[in-house]
N, C-alpha and C positions, 0 to 999 in steps of 0.2 A: 317360214316356220323355223328354219335353221337359225336365223338371226334372233328370233324370239327365245329359242332354247338357250342361246348364248347369254342373253340378257338375264334370263331367270337364274342361270348358274352364277353369273357375276353378282347378282343381288344376294343370292344365298351366301356366297363367300364373304361379301361385305357385312352381312348380318352376323356371320360367325366371328368376323374380326371385331365387330363392336362388342359382342358378348365377351370375347376374350379380354378386351380393354377394360370393360366394366368390372370383370372379375378381378383383374389386376389392381384396378383402382380401389375396389373394396378391400382387397387383401392388404394393400399399402395403408389404407385408412385404419384398419383393425390393428396393424402393426404399430402405427403411430400412437394410437390410443393406448395400446398396451405399454409402450415405452414411456408415455407420459405419466402413466400410473405407477411406474416403478420408482421407488424412492431409495436413495442411497442412505446407508447407515453412516451418517456424518462422523459420529464419535469413533466408530471403528476405523473409518478411513483416515481420520486425523491421527489416531493412535498408530496406525500402520506407517504413515508418512513420518511422524516424529521418531518412531523407532528405527526406521531405515535411513532417515536423513535424506531420502530421495522422493521425488514426485514425478509422475508422468504427465504428459500434456493432457491426456484424457482425465486424469484425476484433478488436475488444476481446473479444467473446464467444468467438471462436476461441482467443484467447490466454489465456482464463481458466483453461484446463486446463494451462498451462505454469507450472511452479513457480518457475523463475528467469528473470527478464526484465530486460533493460537497454533502457529506452526513453528515454534521455537526449535524444533528438532531438525528442521531443514538446514542443510549446510550449503546448498547451491540451488539456483534456479536458472532457467533460460529466459530470454527476453519474452518469448511467447507465453511462458507460464506466469511471468510477472504481470503481463497484460490481463490474463484471465483472473488472477487473484486480486487485481486492483479494482474489480467490480464490487467488492464488498465494502463495508463501512468501517470495520474494526479489524486490523490485521497486525499480528505479532510475528516478526521474523527475526528474532534475536540471535538465531544460530548462524545467520549469514555474516561472513567476515569481509565480504566485498560484493559490490554490485556494479553493473555497467551503467553508463550514462542513460542508455535507453530504458533500462529497468527503473532508474530513478524517475524518469518521466512518467512511466506507467504507474508506479507506486505512489506518486504524488497525488493521484486521484482519490486515494483512500482518506477517509475523514480522520481516523485515529490510527496512526502508524508508529510502530516501535521497531527500531533497527539498532538495538543496543550492542550488537556484536561487531559493528563497523568500527575500525580503529582509525580510519582516514576516509575522506571523501574528496572529490574533485570540486573545483569551483562551479562547474556545470551542474554537478549533482546537487550542490547546495542551492543553486537557483531553482532547480526542479522541486526538490524536497520541501522547500519553503512554502509550497502551495498546500501542503497538508495542514488541516486545521489544528491537529494535535500531533506533534512530532517529538519522538524520543531518540536521542543520539548519545546516550550516556557512555558509550565506549570510546568516544573521541577524547583524547587527552590534550589536544591542541587544535586550533583552527586559525585560518588566516584572517586578516582584516576584511578581505573581500568576501570570504565565506560568512563572517559574522554579519556583514551588511545584508547579504542575501537571506540568511536564516532569520533575521530580525523582522522579515515581512510576515512571519507566521503569527498565529494567535496564541498557541500554547507551545512552549519549547523547553525541553529538558536536556541540559548539557552538564550533568552532574560529574562527568569525568574530567572536566577542565580544572586544573589546579592553579592556573594563572591566566589573566587576560591583559590586553594592552588598553591604554586609554581610549584608543580609537574603537576597539571592540566594545568597550563599555558603553560608549556613545551610541553605537549601532544597536546593541542588544537592548538598550533602554527603550527602543521603539516597539519591542514585542508587545502586542496589544493587551492581552489579558493575563497570561501567567508565564513566569520565567523561573526555571530551576537551575541554580548554580551551586549545588550543595558541596562541590569539591573545593570551592574557594575558602581558604581560611584567613586570608588577609587581602585587603584592597586599599588603594590610595584614597585620599579624600576626594580627589577629582573623579575617580571611578564611582565612589559612593554617591556623589552628587548626581552623576549621570543615571545610575541604576535606581535612584530614588523615584524616578519618573514612571517606573513600571507599576502597573496597577496592583498585581499580586506577585509576591516574590518569595522564593524559598532559597535560603542561604544560611551559612553557619551563624550561630548566635553572636559571635564576635563581630561579624560583618553587619549583622542586622542593627547593632547599636550605632555603627557609623552611619548607615543609611537613614536610620530614624532621625538623626539630627537634621538632615536636609529635607525630610518629609514635613517637618514642623515649620520650615521656613516659608 
């Protein structure tokens, strides 16, 4: 009889534990559903970030689900934040004046990327950023031959801050597949014009366009 009572007590305790677990599971489920229904005010959050120039890891993660983002007010980001923001398709970060090699790797996953506040990049960053389908680096006033070769692997490239390029750079940049912007160039050599004439769609000063047109007809 004593053993029977012990079994009954143990069974009752076990049932109580199951009920507690079930209640906890239901509570967690309700909480998850509630959180999934909560929507962030993207416009308000973006305005807040652009006004302060700062972003938290949590904010970056929240915005990772937004496909089009204009965060030109941001002046710095962490590697983790860059990874979160890289999940979108269209990203403007023109307020950044420098990035790390790791951030360049993450941001290269963005389809349409603008980093017009950068005034210089490393060779490693050029290799990474070239993977973006559309890339804007209009803040660069000069690039190395190695960087030109890397960046030429992109599909659309804007380098309107360059005021001069080398013959080797012209040869490399002529490989840009669809569109190349070199609006800062006001003069080029005939050799450069011949190289650049191979680009499918080109944006450059009117004076340079005439030079390039000669070789397009040949």
